C-alpha positions in Angstrom: 11.1 20.8 35.7 10.8 17.7 37.9 13.9 15.7 38.5 14.1 12.5 36.4 15.5 9.3 37.7 18.9 8.7 36.1 19.5 5.1 34.7 22.4 3.2 36.1 25.6 3.0 34.1 26.8 -0.6 33.8 30.4 -1.7 33.8 29.7 -5.3 32.9 29.1 -6.5 29.4 25.5 -7.6 28.5 24.5 -9.1 25.2 21.0 -8.6 23.6 20.0 -11.8 22.0 16.8 -12.7 20.2 15.6 -13.9 16.8 19.3 -14.5 15.9 20.4 -10.9 16.5 23.1 -10.1 19.1 23.8 -6.5 20.2 26.5 -5.9 22.8 26.3 -3.0 25.3 29.5 -1.5 23.7 27.8 -1.4 20.3 24.9 0.7 21.7 27.5 3.2 22.9 30.1 3.1 20.1 27.8 2.6 17.1 24.2 3.2 18.1 23.0 3.6 14.5 24.2 0.1 13.6 22.8 -1.3 16.9 19.5 0.3 16.3 19.2 -0.9 12.7 19.8 -4.5 13.9 17.2 -4.1 16.7 14.5 -2.5 14.5 14.9 -5.1 11.7 14.6 -8.0 14.1 11.4 -9.2 15.8 11.0 -7.4 19.1 11.4 -9.6 22.2 7.8 -8.9 23.4 6.4 -10.6 20.3 5.4 -7.5 18.3 5.1 -7.7 14.6 8.1 -6.9 12.4 8.3 -3.4 11.1 7.6 -2.6 7.5 10.4 -1.2 5.3 8.9 2.3 5.3 8.7 2.2 9.1 12.3 1.1 9.4 13.5 4.0 7.3 11.4 6.5 9.3 12.4 5.1 12.7 16.0 5.1 11.7 15.8 8.8 10.8 14.0 9.5 14.1 16.6 7.7 16.2 19.5 9.6 14.4 17.8 12.9 15.5 17.6 11.5 19.1 21.3 10.5 18.9 22.3 14.0 17.9 20.4 15.4 20.8 22.2 13.0 23.2 25.6 13.9 21.8 24.9 17.6 22.5 23.9 16.9 26.1 26.4 17.9 28.8 27.5 15.5 30.0 27.1 13.5 26.9 24.4 10.8 27.1 23.4 7.6 25.2 20.4 5.3 25.2 21.7 3.4 28.3 22.0 6.5 30.4 19.3 9.0 29.2 16.7 9.9 31.8 13.1 11.2 31.7 14.0 14.9 31.9 16.3 14.6 29.0 13.7 12.7 26.9 11.2 15.4 27.7 13.6 18.1 26.6 14.2 16.3 23.3 10.5 15.9 22.6 9.8 19.5 23.4 12.6 20.5 21.0 10.6 18.8 18.2 8.2 21.8 18.2 10.8 23.7 16.2 9.3 22.0 13.1 6.8 24.8 13.0 9.0 26.9 10.7 8.5 24.4 7.9 4.9 25.5 7.4 4.4 27.6 4.3 5.5 31.2 4.8 3.2 34.2 4.4 2.9 35.1 0.7 3.6 31.5 -0.4 0.3 29.9 0.6 -2.8 31.2 2.4 -3.2 30.2 6.0 -6.7 29.7 7.4 -7.5 30.8 10.9 -7.0 27.3 12.3 -3.3 27.3 11.2 -2.1 27.4 14.8 -4.4 24.5 15.7 -3.1 22.5 12.7 0.5 23.1 13.8 -0.2 22.1 17.3 -1.8 18.8 16.1 1.3 18.1 13.9 3.6 18.7 16.8 1.7 16.4 19.2 1.5 13.6 16.7 5.2 13.9 16.1 6.0 13.8 19.8 3.8 10.7 20.2 5.6 8.9 17.3 9.0 9.6 18.9 7.7 8.6 22.3 6.3 5.3 21.0 9.6 4.4 19.4 11.8 5.3 22.4 9.5 3.5 24.8 9.9 0.3 22.8 13.6 0.7 22.9 13.7 1.4 26.7 11.5 -1.7 27.4 13.9 -3.9 25.3 17.0 -2.5 27.0 15.5 -3.3 30.5 14.4 -6.8 29.5 17.9 -7.7 28.4 19.6 -6.1 31.5 21.2 -3.0 30.0 19.0 -0.6 32.0 17.3 -0.8 35.4 14.8 2.0 35.1 12.4 2.9 32.3 12.0 6.8 31.9 8.5 6.2 30.6 7.4 4.6 33.8 7.5 7.8 35.9 4.6 9.2 37.9 4.0 11.9 35.3 3.6 10.6 31.6 6.2 12.0 29.2 3.6 12.2 26.4 0.0 11.3 27.0 -1.4 8.6 24.7 1.9 7.7 23.0 1.2 4.0 23.6 -2.2 3.9 22.0 -2.9 2.4 18.6 -3.5 5.2 16.0 -7.2 5.7 15.3 -8.3 4.7 11.9 -10.3 7.6 10.4 -11.5 7.6 6.8 -14.0 9.4 4.6 -17.4 7.7 4.0 -18.4 7.2 0.4 -20.4 10.5 0.2 -17.5 12.4 1.8 -15.1 10.7 -0.5 -17.1 11.8 -3.5 -17.5 15.3 -2.0 -13.7 15.7 -1.7 -13.2 14.4 -5.2 -15.6 17.0 -6.5 -14.0 19.8 -4.5 -10.6 19.0 -5.7 -11.7 18.6 -9.4 -14.2 21.4 -9.7 -14.2 23.9 -6.8 -10.7 24.3 -5.5 -9.1 27.6 -6.6 -6.3 26.9 -9.0 -5.4 30.4 -10.1 -1.9 30.1 -8.7 0.7 27.4 -9.5 1.0 26.1 -5.9 -2.8 25.7 -5.9 -2.7 23.6 -9.0 0.0 21.5 -7.3 -2.1 21.2 -4.2 -5.0 20.0 -6.2 -3.1 17.3 -8.2 -1.1 16.1 -5.2 -4.1 15.5 -3.0 -6.0 13.8 -5.9 -2.9 11.6 -6.3 -2.8 10.6 -2.6 -6.6 10.1 -2.5 -6.5 8.0 -5.6 -3.5 5.8 -4.8 -3.2 5.6 -1.0 0.5 6.5 -1.0 2.0 7.9 2.2 3.4 11.4 2.5 7.0 10.3 2.0 6.2 8.6 -1.3 4.1 11.5 -2.4 6.8 14.2 -1.8 9.5 11.9 -3.3 7.4 11.0 -6.4 9.3 11.7 -9.6 7.8 12.5 -13.0 9.3 9.4 -14.4 7.7 7.2 -11.7 4.4 7.5 -13.7 4.0 5.1 -16.6 1.4 4.0 -19.1 0.7 0.3 -19.5 -2.0 -1.0 -21.8 -3.9 2.3 -21.6 -3.7 2.5 -17.8 -1.7 5.1 -15.9 0.3 3.6 -13.0 2.4 5.1 -10.3 5.6 3.1 -9.4 6.8 3.5 -5.9 10.6 3.0 -6.0 13.5 2.8 -3.7 17.2 3.3 -4.3 19.4 0.3 -3.7 22.1 1.2 -1.2 24.9 -0.7 -3.0 24.1 -0.3 -6.8 22.3 3.1 -6.4 19.7 1.7 -8.9 16.1 2.6 -8.6 14.0 -0.5 -7.9 10.2 -0.7 -8.2 8.7 -1.8 -4.8 5.2 -1.8 -6.0 2.9 -0.1 -8.5 -0.7 1.1 -8.2 -3.1 2.0 -11.0 -4.5 5.5 -11.0 -8.4 5.5 -11.2 -10.3 7.2 -14.0 -11.7 10.0 -11.8 -8.3 11.7 -11.7 -6.3 10.1 -14.5 -6.7 13.0 -17.0 -5.8 15.8 -14.5 -2.7 14.0 -13.4 -1.6 13.3 -16.9 -2.1 16.9 -17.8 -0.1 18.0 -14.8 2.8 15.7 -15.7 2.8 16.9 -19.3 2.9 20.5 -17.9 5.9 19.6 -15.7 7.8 18.0 -18.5 7.2 21.0 -20.8 8.4 23.4 -18.1 11.5 21.4 -17.4 12.3 21.1 -21.1 12.1 24.9 -21.5 14.0 25.8 -18.3 17.5 25.5 -17.0 16.6 23.5 -13.9 18.9 20.7 -12.8 18.6 17.7 -10.5 20.2 19.6 -7.6 16.9 21.6 -7.2 14.8 18.4 -7.2 13.2 19.7 -10.4 12.4 16.1 -11.5 9.9 15.8 -8.6 6.2 15.5 -9.7 5.1 17.8 -6.8 7.9 20.1 -5.9 7.8 23.0 -3.4 8.3 25.5 -6.2 7.8 25.2 -10.0 11.6 25.2 -10.4 12.1 22.5 -7.8 12.7 21.9 -4.1 11.2 19.1 -2.0 7.9 19.8 -0.4 7.8 19.2 3.4 5.5 16.7 5.0 4.1 19.5 7.2 3.0 21.4 4.1 1.2 18.3 2.8 -0.5 17.9 6.2 -1.5 21.6 6.1 -3.0 21.2 2.5 -5.1 18.2 3.4 -6.3 19.9 6.6 -7.4 23.0 4.6 -9.4 20.9 2.0 -11.0 18.7 4.6 -12.2 21.8 6.4 -13.6 23.2 3.2 -15.9 20.1 2.7 -17.0 20.3 6.3 -15.2 17.2 7.5 -14.1 17.2 11.2 -12.0 14.7 13.0 -9.1 14.5 15.5 -6.7 13.7 12.8 -7.1 15.9 9.7 -4.0 14.8 7.9 -3.0 12.8 4.8 -3.4 9.5 6.7 -7.2 9.9 6.2 -6.7 9.9 2.4 -4.7 6.7 2.6 -7.3 5.0 4.8 -10.0 6.2 2.4 -8.2 4.5 -0.4 -8.0 1.3 1.6 -11.7 1.5 2.3 -12.4 1.7 -1.4 -10.4 -1.4 -2.2 -12.0 -3.4 0.6 -15.5 -2.5 -0.5 -14.6 -3.5 -4.0 -14.0 -7.0 -2.7 -10.2 -7.1 -3.1 -8.3 -9.7 -1.0 -5.8 -8.7 1.7 -3.0 -9.9 -0.5 -4.1 -7.7 -3.4 -4.5 -4.6 -1.3 -1.1 -5.2 0.4 0.5 -5.5 -3.1 -1.1 -2.2 -4.2 0.1 -0.3 -1.1 3.5 -1.9 -0.6 2.5 -3.4 2.8 4.5 -6.3 4.1 1.9 -7.3 6.7 -1.9 -7.5 6.6 -2.3 -5.9 10.1 -3.5 -2.5 8.7 -5.9 -4.0 6.2 -7.4 -6.3 8.8 -7.9 -3.4 11.2 -9.6 -1.5 8.4 -11.9 -4.4 7.8 -12.9 -4.5 11.4 -13.5 -0.7 11.5 -15.6 -0.9 8.3 -17.6 -3.8 9.7 -18.3 -1.9 13.0 -19.1 1.2 11.1 -21.7 -0.6 8.9 -23.3 -2.1 12.1 -23.6 1.3 13.8 -25.3 3.0 10.9 -29.1 3.4 11.3 
């Protein structure tokens, strides 16, 4: 492996100050989690948009994984001293996620399983590289680092700094996937039933993977004859579950989802499951409980998209979320209404979607 350039260690104190947030050099070393939380929740110094709540939670988890890696390095490293080689080793270690794919005998794997896993790993590495590069740029701008590990001759991860491509199903493809999930998907096994309802749920509501895998049975409610899903968060102080937003479930999948929830409630009432197994989840890994991995959700979406003949670079659940956004835009909903339905704190994604749809319509013959 090539030799990376080691960043200078600084003996003098340097404060990071912007948007009212002050982070000392010592805090980055002694309490990096707190320093990162303050950094990520403040506007970045280069004028980027603020991060949404979901992104903050995800990025916080990602940085904690990076911190664990730095602590295990010999000699021990931190964000002020880490070099390009060490970042590359960390990103390469993320490929260990492969074991979370469904094991043989649990769910069938199509021939493209290895390709699917490779795509997941590369997308994961790019997300981490994007986050760490932002952090390195900020540390250099405020004088805590002299060298940026991402500005070497050889890129750490190709394409990490590009905006993610917006890919969605056209209206005929959307209807084709709905028909496949409702009428043609094999549901002879319990996990196949769960796959069917879970993907219908994501396609119908536009929730992200984290919200889908954490969805509880009680997060679904009826109001004036309409079935809603309530996306909730747990208050860190009171531990109370607070509704962040709620989204109505459309008619095309309302009945199957209601039947699935009734089946889950009946099973739990007749079994000895407890909360320790995550039995309360609407879409658990097993009938008795257990949380489903995000990789398994990606795998399920990929399989079903292949079955309807859809091909794209990204074959994961983000496509279903973007398809939901496309539906709402074409129905004439405002940016604010769509943001409210999706729990978005900025209109950036919705506006990008409008531009993509506009260009897509212009390019059609």
